[in-house]
C-alpha positions as CSV (number, residue, x, y, z in Angstrom):
1,M,75.3,135.4,53.8
2,G,78.9,134.7,52.8
3,G,77.9,131.9,50.4
4,S,75.4,134.2,48.7
5,F,78.0,136.9,48.2
6,R,80.4,134.4,46.7
7,D,77.8,133.1,44.3
8,R,76.9,136.6,43.1
9,W,80.6,137.4,42.7
10,R,81.1,134.2,40.6
11,L,78.1,134.9,38.5
12,T,79.2,138.5,37.9
13,R,82.7,137.2,36.9
14,A,81.2,134.6,34.5
15,V,79.0,137.3,32.9
16,A,82.0,139.6,32.5
17,V,84.1,136.9,30.9
18,A,81.3,136.0,28.5
19,L,80.8,139.6,27.5
20,A,84.5,140.1,27.0
21,A,84.6,137.0,24.8
22,L,81.6,138.2,22.9
23,V,83.2,141.6,22.3
24,V,86.4,139.9,21.1
25,I,84.5,137.7,18.7
26,V,82.6,140.7,17.3
27,L,85.8,142.7,16.9
28,L,87.5,139.8,15.1
29,G,84.4,139.5,12.8
30,V,84.5,143.2,12.0
31,V,88.3,143.1,11.4
32,L,88.2,140.0,9.2
33,L,84.9,140.2,7.5
34,V,83.9,143.8,7.2
35,L,87.1,145.9,7.4
36,P,88.9,144.3,4.3
37,G,86.1,145.3,2.0
38,L,86.0,148.8,3.3
39,I,89.8,149.1,2.9
40,V,89.6,147.9,-0.7
41,D,86.7,150.3,-1.5
42,H,88.7,153.1,0.1
43,D,91.7,152.4,-2.0
44,L,89.7,152.2,-5.2
45,A,88.3,155.7,-4.6
46,G,85.2,155.1,-6.6
47,G,86.9,152.9,-9.2
48,H,85.6,149.5,-10.3
49,L,87.2,146.0,-10.4
50,A,86.0,142.7,-11.7
51,A,84.4,140.6,-9.0
52,A,87.2,138.1,-9.1
53,D,89.9,140.8,-8.8
54,R,88.0,142.5,-5.9
55,L,87.7,139.2,-4.1
56,N,91.4,138.6,-4.4
57,A,92.1,142.1,-3.1
58,V,89.8,141.6,-0.2
59,N,91.4,138.2,0.6
60,N,94.9,139.8,0.5
61,V,93.8,142.5,2.9
62,R,92.2,139.9,5.1
63,T,95.4,137.8,5.1
64,T,97.4,140.9,6.1
65,L,95.0,141.7,8.9
66,L,95.0,138.1,10.1
67,Q,98.8,138.1,10.2
68,T,98.7,141.4,12.2
69,V,96.2,140.0,14.6
70,G,98.2,136.8,14.9
71,G,101.4,138.8,15.6
72,A,99.5,140.8,18.3
73,V,98.3,137.6,19.9
74,V,101.9,136.3,19.9
75,L,103.2,139.5,21.4
76,F,100.5,139.5,24.0
77,G,101.3,135.9,24.8
78,A,105.0,136.7,25.2
79,Y,104.1,139.6,27.5
80,A,101.8,137.4,29.5
81,T,104.5,134.8,29.8
82,W,107.1,137.4,30.8
83,R,104.7,138.7,33.5
84,Q,104.1,135.2,34.8
85,L,107.9,134.6,34.9
86,R,108.4,137.9,36.8
87,V,105.7,136.9,39.3
88,S,107.2,133.5,39.7
89,Q,110.7,135.0,40.1
90,D,109.4,137.4,42.7
91,G,107.8,134.5,44.5
92,L,111.0,132.5,44.4
93,D,113.0,135.6,45.6
94,A,110.6,136.1,48.5
95,T,110.8,132.4,49.4
96,R,114.6,132.6,49.1
97,E,114.7,135.6,51.4
98,V,112.6,133.8,54.0
99,N,114.8,130.8,53.8
100,I,118.0,132.9,54.2
101,T,116.4,134.8,57.2
102,D,115.5,131.5,58.8
103,R,119.0,130.1,58.2
104,F,120.6,133.3,59.4
105,S,118.6,133.2,62.6
106,R,119.4,129.6,63.3
107,A,123.1,130.2,62.6
108,V,123.3,133.2,65.0
109,D,121.5,131.1,67.6
110,Q,124.3,128.4,67.2
111,L,126.9,131.0,68.1
112,G,125.6,131.1,71.6
113,S,125.8,127.4,72.1
114,D,128.0,126.0,74.9
115,K,129.3,123.3,72.5
116,L,132.3,124.1,70.4
117,D,131.2,122.1,67.3
118,V,127.8,123.8,67.2
119,R,129.4,127.2,67.4
120,I,131.8,126.3,64.5
121,G,128.9,125.0,62.5
122,G,127.1,128.3,63.1
123,I,130.1,130.3,61.8
124,Y,130.4,128.2,58.7
125,A,126.6,128.5,58.1
126,L,126.9,132.3,58.2
127,W,130.0,132.1,56.0
128,R,127.9,130.2,53.4
129,I,125.1,132.7,53.6
130,A,127.5,135.6,53.0
131,D,128.9,133.7,49.9
132,H,125.4,133.5,48.4
133,S,123.9,136.8,49.6
134,D,125.8,140.0,49.1
135,R,123.1,141.8,51.2
136,D,124.1,139.7,54.2
137,R,127.9,139.9,53.8
138,E,128.4,143.1,55.8
139,A,126.3,141.7,58.7
140,V,128.2,138.4,58.7
141,V,131.6,140.2,58.7
142,S,130.5,142.5,61.6
143,I,129.2,139.4,63.5
144,M,132.6,137.7,63.1
145,A,134.4,140.8,64.5
146,A,132.0,141.0,67.5
147,Y,132.4,137.2,68.0
148,L,136.2,137.7,68.3
149,R,135.9,140.6,70.7
150,T,133.6,138.8,73.0
151,H,135.0,135.3,72.9
152,V,138.8,136.0,72.9
153,P,139.2,139.4,74.7
154,W,142.6,140.8,75.6
155,P,143.7,140.6,78.3
156,P,142.1,137.1,79.0
157,Q,139.2,137.1,81.4
158,E,138.8,133.4,82.0
159,S,141.0,131.2,84.2
160,A,141.0,128.4,81.6
161,V,142.7,130.7,79.0
162,P,146.5,131.2,79.2
163,A,147.2,134.3,81.3
164,A,148.6,137.5,79.7
165,D,151.9,137.2,81.4
166,V,152.8,133.6,80.5
167,S,155.5,132.7,78.1
168,I,154.3,132.5,74.5
169,N,156.0,129.1,74.3
170,S,153.4,127.7,76.6
171,V,150.5,129.1,74.7
172,P,148.9,126.7,72.1
173,P,148.0,128.0,68.6
174,L,144.6,129.8,68.4
175,E,143.1,127.0,66.3
176,T,143.9,124.5,69.2
177,R,142.8,126.5,72.2
178,A,139.9,128.4,70.5
179,A,139.1,126.7,67.2
180,D,135.8,128.7,66.8
181,A,137.7,132.0,67.1
182,Q,140.3,130.9,64.5
183,T,137.4,130.0,62.2
184,A,135.7,133.4,62.8
185,L,139.0,135.2,62.0
186,T,139.5,133.2,58.8
187,C,135.9,133.9,57.8
188,L,136.3,137.6,58.4
189,G,139.6,137.8,56.5
190,V,138.2,136.0,53.5
191,L,134.8,137.9,53.3
192,Y,136.4,141.3,54.0
193,Q,137.9,141.5,50.5
194,E,134.7,143.1,49.4
195,R,135.5,146.1,51.6
196,R,132.2,146.2,53.5
197,P,132.0,147.6,56.1
198,E,134.8,150.1,55.5
199,W,135.8,150.0,59.2
200,L,136.0,146.9,61.3
201,N,136.7,146.7,65.0
202,V,138.8,143.7,66.2
203,S,140.6,145.7,68.9
204,L,141.6,144.2,72.3
205,T,141.4,140.6,71.2
206,D,143.6,137.7,72.1
207,L,145.1,136.5,68.8
208,R,148.3,134.9,70.2
209,R,149.6,132.3,67.7
210,A,146.7,133.0,65.3
211,D,146.8,131.8,61.7
212,C,146.2,134.9,59.5
213,D,148.2,133.8,56.5
214,G,146.9,135.1,53.2
215,L,143.9,137.0,54.8
216,W,142.6,140.4,53.7
217,L,142.7,142.6,56.8
218,H,142.8,146.0,55.0
219,G,141.9,148.8,57.3
220,V,140.9,146.6,60.3
221,N,141.3,148.1,63.8
222,F,143.6,145.8,65.9
223,D,144.3,148.5,68.5
224,G,145.5,147.0,71.8
225,A,145.2,143.4,70.4
226,C,147.7,140.7,71.1
227,L,149.1,139.0,68.0
228,E,152.2,137.6,69.7
229,A,153.9,134.9,67.6
230,A,150.9,135.1,65.1
231,S,151.5,134.0,61.6
232,V,150.6,137.0,59.4
233,Y,152.4,135.9,56.3
234,Q,151.4,137.5,53.0
235,V,148.5,139.5,54.6
236,N,147.1,142.7,53.4
237,L,147.1,145.0,56.4
238,S,147.2,148.3,54.4
239,K,145.8,151.2,56.5
240,A,145.1,148.9,59.4
241,S,145.4,150.3,62.9
242,L,147.7,148.4,65.3
243,I,148.2,151.1,67.9
244,D,149.6,149.7,71.1
245,A,149.3,146.2,69.7
246,D,151.5,143.3,70.8
247,L,153.2,141.8,67.8
248,R,156.2,140.2,69.5
249,H,157.7,137.4,67.4
250,A,154.9,137.8,64.8
251,E,155.6,136.5,61.3
252,L,154.9,139.4,59.0
253,G,157.1,138.4,56.1
254,T,156.0,139.7,52.6
255,S,152.9,141.2,54.2
256,I,151.6,144.6,53.0
257,L,151.6,147.2,55.8
258,H,151.3,150.2,53.6
259,Q,150.1,153.2,55.6
260,V,149.6,151.0,58.7
261,R,149.5,152.7,62.1
262,C,151.7,150.9,64.6
263,L,152.2,153.7,67.1
264,Q,153.5,152.5,70.4
265,A,153.2,148.9,69.2
266,D,155.5,146.2,70.5
267,L,157.3,144.5,67.6
268,R,160.2,143.0,69.4
269,G,161.6,140.0,67.6
270,A,158.9,140.4,64.8
271,R,159.9,139.2,61.4
272,L,159.1,141.7,58.7
273,V,161.3,140.3,55.9
274,K,160.4,141.7,52.5
275,A,157.4,143.4,54.0
276,D,155.9,146.5,52.4
277,L,156.2,149.2,55.1
278,R,155.8,152.2,52.8
279,S,154.4,155.3,54.6
280,A,153.7,153.2,57.7
281,D,153.8,155.0,61.1
282,F,155.9,153.3,63.7
283,S,156.2,156.3,66.0
284,G,157.3,155.2,69.5
285,A,157.1,151.5,68.5
286,D,159.5,149.0,70.0
287,L,161.3,147.2,67.2
288,R,164.2,145.8,69.2
289,E,165.6,142.6,67.6
290,A,163.0,142.9,64.8
291,N,164.0,141.5,61.4
292,L,163.4,144.0,58.6
293,R,165.8,142.6,56.0
294,K,164.9,143.5,52.5
295,A,161.8,145.4,53.7
296,R,160.5,148.4,51.7
297,A,160.1,151.3,54.2
298,Q,160.2,154.3,51.9
299,G,158.5,157.3,53.6
300,A,157.8,155.3,56.8
301,V,157.9,157.1,60.2
302,F,160.1,155.7,62.9
303,A,160.2,158.9,65.0
304,G,161.0,157.9,68.6
305,A,161.1,154.2,67.7
306,D,163.4,151.8,69.4
307,L,165.4,149.9,66.7
308,R,168.2,148.7,68.8
309,S,169.6,145.3,67.6
310,A,167.1,145.4,64.7
311,D,168.3,143.8,61.4
312,L,168.1,146.4,58.7
313,R,170.3,144.7,56.1
314,G,169.0,145.4,52.6
315,C,166.1,147.6,54.0
316,D,165.1,150.5,51.9
317,L,164.7,153.5,54.2
318,T,164.5,156.2,51.6
319,D,162.8,159.4,52.9
320,T,162.2,157.6,56.3
321,D,161.7,159.7,59.4
322,L,164.2,158.5,62.0
323,R,164.1,161.5,64.3
324,E,165.0,160.5,67.9
325,A,165.0,156.8,66.8
326,R,167.4,154.6,68.7
327,L,169.6,152.5,66.4
328,E,172.4,151.3,68.6
329,D,173.7,147.9,67.5
330,A,171.2,147.7,64.7
331,L,172.6,145.7,61.7
332,A,173.0,147.2,58.3
333,S,174.8,146.2,55.0
334,D,176.0,148.0,51.9
335,L,172.5,147.3,50.5
336,T,170.7,149.3,53.2
337,I,169.4,152.6,51.8
338,W,169.4,155.4,54.4
339,P,167.5,158.7,54.3
340,T,169.5,161.5,52.7
341,G,172.1,163.0,55.1
342,F,171.6,160.2,57.8
343,D,174.8,159.2,59.6
344,A,174.4,155.5,60.4
345,Q,177.8,155.3,62.0
346,A,177.0,158.1,64.4
347,A,173.7,156.4,65.3
348,G,175.6,153.3,66.4
349,V,174.7,151.1,63.5
350,I,176.8,148.0,62.8
351,V,177.6,147.5,59.2
352,M,178.2,143.9,58.1
353,A,177.9,141.6,55.1
354,D,174.5,141.2,53.5
355,P,172.9,137.8,54.1
356,G,171.8,137.4,50.5
357,I,168.6,135.6,49.5
358,E,166.1,135.3,52.3
359,P,164.8,131.8,53.1
360,D,161.2,131.0,52.5
361,N,158.7,131.3,55.3
362,L,158.0,128.4,57.6
363,L,154.9,126.4,56.9
364,P,151.9,127.7,58.9
365,A,151.8,124.7,61.3
366,A,155.5,125.0,62.0
367,A,155.4,128.8,62.3
368,L,152.6,128.6,64.9
369,T,154.2,125.9,67.0
370,R,157.9,127.0,66.9
371,R,159.5,127.9,70.1
372,V,160.6,131.5,70.1
373,P,163.9,132.6,71.6
374,L,164.1,134.7,74.7
375,L,164.4,138.4,73.7
376,Q,167.4,140.3,75.0
377,S,165.0,143.0,76.1
378,E,163.0,140.5,78.2
379,P,163.7,140.2,82.0
380,T,166.1,137.4,82.9
381,H,164.0,136.4,85.9
382,G,160.4,135.7,86.6
383,P,157.8,133.4,85.2
384,S,158.2,134.4,81.5
385,A,161.9,133.9,81.5
386,S,161.8,130.6,83.2
387,A,159.1,129.3,80.8
388,N,161.3,130.2,77.9
């Protein structure tokens, strides 16, 4: 039954092709043999030509028609070729999407492996997919953020991870104790330059001694995260949220913290030399012993902030909100620019010589492994103090 139907279909198709070919041949015959004579006779409008002249006129018309038909054939061939290329390209795109989907699925599966090298391989595989597929970039960035939240939560939840209350000097760099998390953070900070998604949640993560140098973390939510002694040199953190974050001893030199929210954040001993702090909000933040030399803090808010013993030499505090800020023993120089009407002497600020040109930042490896000094605000007893 099926064979008979196929035979009839093939016969019908063959007949249709033969009829189409016959029609084309007849049309060409009419166009090339009959139509030239009719056109010449129409143009003569009843006039007469010699047989030789009429033949030449008919041949000229025939040549013109033949060229027209040839051009039409060329155009049709070009169109058919273009259509074939489109079909081929659509097929290649479909195959490419299937391959990317398969690679994406395999890479995500690798993230759940109990082997570190397999997880890192999965992260790099997703990174490569995002580099070649703009459609998958947002998903990959979101996956990296989720990976950090689940694999390095703050406070730590696994006994093998350094506890939250141990001295930072006993905590290895992130790339040593959790190489997969450092890779995910780097991937996120590189891919995020495209600004998709517009909001990214990396809150409550353990990023102690993380290497963030040169990354793009614009608008990222780091609320409640711990970046103690992290190297955040030359990083774009504009409009990021660091509410209640731990940034003690963090290296933030020359980074952009424009309009960043650091409410209630702990920045004791942090280094913000030459950082862009314009319009940043440090309300209620703890900046004791922080180094803000040569920082640009125009329009920043330090309402209720603790700036005792902070180094403000050469810092531009134009239009800064210092209401209820504590500045006892903070250091300033003749290059420090205060808000209009602010009485630095009455606030307990110590004016001394400007240090001059600031030294370059430590190399990343050195910055992440350097021993940090004990803060004056730290307790002088207990496990943290003894470890320092």
